C-alpha positions in Angstrom: 122.8 80.4 82.7 125.1 79.6 85.7 123.5 80.5 89.0 126.7 79.8 91.0 128.8 82.9 90.1 132.1 84.2 91.4 131.5 86.4 94.5 127.7 85.9 94.5 127.4 85.8 98.3 129.3 89.1 98.7 126.1 90.6 97.5 124.0 90.5 100.7 120.8 90.4 98.8 121.6 87.1 97.2 120.9 84.1 99.4 120.5 81.1 97.1 120.0 78.0 99.2 119.2 80.2 102.2 122.9 80.8 103.1 124.8 84.1 103.4 128.5 85.1 103.3 130.0 85.0 106.8 127.2 83.0 108.3 127.7 81.2 111.7 126.0 77.9 112.3 125.1 76.4 115.7 127.8 74.1 117.0 125.6 71.0 117.3 124.5 71.1 113.6 127.7 72.6 112.1 129.6 70.5 109.6 132.2 73.0 108.5 133.5 76.2 110.2 134.7 79.2 108.2 134.8 77.3 105.0 135.1 78.6 101.5 132.4 77.9 98.9 133.4 77.4 95.2 131.8 76.5 91.9 132.9 74.1 89.2 135.1 76.7 87.6 137.2 77.1 90.7 135.7 80.5 91.6 134.9 81.5 95.2 131.2 82.1 95.8 131.4 83.1 99.5 132.4 81.7 102.9 131.1 80.8 106.3 129.9 77.9 108.4 127.6 75.3 106.9 125.2 73.1 108.9 123.7 69.7 108.1 120.5 71.6 107.1 122.5 73.8 104.7 124.1 70.7 103.1 120.6 69.1 102.7 119.1 72.2 101.2 121.9 72.9 98.8 121.8 69.3 97.5 118.1 69.4 97.2 118.0 72.8 95.3 121.0 72.5 93.1 120.2 72.0 89.4 121.7 69.2 87.3 125.2 70.2 86.4 125.7 72.6 89.2 128.5 71.8 91.7 129.0 73.4 95.2 132.5 72.7 96.5 133.5 73.3 100.1 137.1 74.0 101.1 138.4 74.4 104.7 139.4 77.7 106.2 143.1 77.4 105.5 142.8 76.3 101.9 140.1 78.9 101.2 141.8 81.9 102.7 145.1 81.6 104.6 147.0 80.0 101.8 146.7 83.0 99.4 149.1 85.8 98.9 146.1 88.2 98.5 144.6 87.5 101.9 146.7 85.1 104.0 150.1 84.9 105.8 151.4 81.8 103.9 152.9 83.6 100.9 154.8 80.6 99.5 151.9 78.1 99.4 150.0 79.5 96.5 152.2 82.3 95.0 150.3 83.9 92.2 146.9 82.4 93.0 144.1 84.6 94.2 141.5 83.4 96.8 138.6 84.5 94.6 139.6 82.4 91.6 142.3 79.8 92.4 141.1 77.6 89.6 140.0 74.0 89.0 143.3 72.3 90.0 143.6 74.1 93.3 139.9 73.6 94.3 139.9 69.9 93.3 143.1 69.3 95.3 141.9 71.0 98.4 138.2 70.2 98.4 136.7 68.8 101.6 133.1 68.3 100.5 131.3 68.4 97.1 127.6 68.8 96.8 125.6 68.1 93.6 121.9 67.6 93.0 120.8 64.9 95.5 124.3 63.7 96.4 127.0 64.7 98.8 130.7 63.7 98.7 133.4 63.7 101.3 136.9 64.1 99.7 139.5 61.7 101.0 142.6 63.7 100.1 145.0 61.3 101.7 143.4 58.0 100.8 143.0 57.0 104.5 139.3 56.1 104.5 138.5 52.5 103.9 134.8 52.8 103.4 132.6 53.8 100.4 130.6 56.2 102.6 130.7 58.1 105.9 128.0 59.5 108.1 128.6 62.9 109.5 126.1 64.8 111.6 123.3 62.7 110.3 124.2 63.0 106.6 125.6 60.3 104.4 128.5 61.2 102.2 130.0 59.1 99.4 133.8 59.0 99.5 135.7 60.4 96.5 139.3 61.4 95.9 140.7 64.7 94.5 140.9 63.3 90.9 137.2 62.4 91.1 136.5 66.0 92.1 138.4 67.3 89.1 136.6 64.9 86.8 133.3 66.1 88.2 134.3 69.7 87.8 135.4 69.3 84.2 133.1 66.6 82.8 130.3 66.2 85.3 131.3 62.6 85.9 132.7 61.3 89.2 134.6 58.3 88.0 
């Protein structure tokens, strides 16, 4: 059974990984601000800030095959006709379920069991990994995100 289900964090009683929809993280430990959180099916789980501690805990507590994908604020909300001002960007897509292609294309971070990835959407990073706020992220591109979402394999 999938634990990461569409809209799960809208239910205030669910706090898998100790996170809650709309949460605010301290500036010194924050990795993302007002991000959107998605599953491997391209469905929105919730949104809010995530700290380095949140990233660690999610990676540690995810089960094999589960994928937690983080999109930035604009890609997770402003781009949609159902909740944002940019009506041309994603005409017809809904913020709660934009699908695999959209999520893979706009992903910033991907978390799987015991691994974290930074998505180099513009192929500008020349390293295989980056350290951010004390965490090590492997670098992948959007195609690798889509491969992970559809087959469970990065490459």
